[in-house]
N, C-alpha and C positions, 0 to 999 in steps of 0.2 A: 187637267188644264187648271192651272194656277188663276184666283180668285186676285185681283188685285187693288180690294177694297178694304174696307173694318167691318166682320160679320159676325154676325154671334145667331144661335137658333134656338129656337122654344118649337114643340113640340101640339101639332094639330089638338084641339079641347077632346076630339073621339077617340082621341087613338091610345090613351091611358086612363088610367084615372084620377090624373095630374101627378102622379107620385112615379119610378121605371126603380131600376134596381142595374147598379155597378158592381161587376166579380170581375175580380183580377185574380187570375189562376199563375200557376207555371211551375213548372221543375227547376232546379239547380242539379247538376251533376257535377258527381265531390267524387266519384271515382272515375276520370277520364279513359282510362283504359279497358273495364269493365262496361263495352258500351255492349253487350247481350246485356245485362242488366238498364240502363238507361233510353236505349232507341227504341226497344216494345213502349216503353211510357210516353215518349215524345211522337212515334206513329201511331196512337192509338186516338189522337187529338182532330187531325184532318177527317177522320170519320164520322168524330163527334159532329163534327162544325157543320160538316157536309150534309149530315142528315137533319140538322138543324136550321140549314138553309134552306130545305126541299121541303119545312114544314112549318111555317112560319108560324103558325096555331100554338107551336111550344111555347113561343113566349120571346128567340129572341132576336134584336132588332138587329144589333152588327155588333162583329169582333174583328179585334187585331190582334196581330201577333209580333213580337222581337224575338230575335233569336241570339243569345251568347251563353255563359258558361250556365247561366241564370235565365232560362226565360220568362219570359211577363204577356198574358194576352188579356187584356180588358176586352168583356165581355158587356151591352147595352139587355137589358131584359125590360121587357112591360111590366112583369110585377116577382116579387119571392116567389109567392106562390107555384109561379109557373116555373121558373129559377128549381124550387124543390121535387116538382111532380118532375121533371124531366132528372135529375137526378135519383129519383127512388125510383122513376120506371123502370118495371124489368123486360119491358120489350123494345127500349132503346140500347144502346148505343155505349152511354155512359156503366151502367148501372156491370152490368157483364167486366165492362173494362178497367174497370174499381175494385170486383175483385179478383178480375187475374192479377194486378200490381200487388195488393196484398197476398197472395199467396205465394207470387214469384219473387218478390223483393221484400216486402213489409219494410221491415223497419234495420235493415242489412245494414244501410248508412252510402250506398253507392249512389242513389238519385233520393232526393227529397223533392216531393209535392207539399205543394201551398197554396193556399187561396183567401181570399178576405171579399166578405160582402156587405155590401154599403145602398141602403134604401135610402134614394134621393129624393125629399118629402116637391108635392106642387112647390113653383115659383120660389124655391132654393137654392139654384145653381146658376151660374152662371158661362159662359162660356166665349172666346173671345178669337177670332182669327184673322191676321193680318197676314197680307199677302202670300193667301196658303193654298195648295188646291183642298176638295172635301177634304176632312177629318173627324174621326174621334164623335164625336157625339153629331158633327155634323152631317154624316155618310150617314145616321137613320134616316131611311126614307120618307117618313113620315113626319119632317119637321116642316118647318117654314122656316125660313133663312131671310133676315131682312139686315140690309145694310146700314150702317153706324152712320155719320158724318164725326170728325174730330172733337168736334163740340158733345157732342151725345155722349162720350166713353170718357 
């Protein structure tokens, strides 16, 4: 459903400590014909996201992905501590997938993996969605959405 308004969002006060984390991650297919090298890397992500969505206490608030030769996934996390705890959790899906990637592919050059992590401090972010369905930060379930008039923007 498209919202025909100018909208901004903010977090409910008790949802985070005021800050949150944006985690960007993805892969780049360097050798498209080596499907056996890059497909397992791409195929690992849906399992991780599914695990995180089933267990919201792990800290993932929302994730969206776009696919091309270079993929990108944007994830919103409650805190850096929760993101790192998941990344290092031996019982979770991520760490075994990371070990498998390093063992099978490592630095062969067939596929590249990347990520960037940003801590966003309380009251230091802005967002605006004009004539858009819920997207990005606006899809985090514990946000408060408020309409703005043209004079406020």
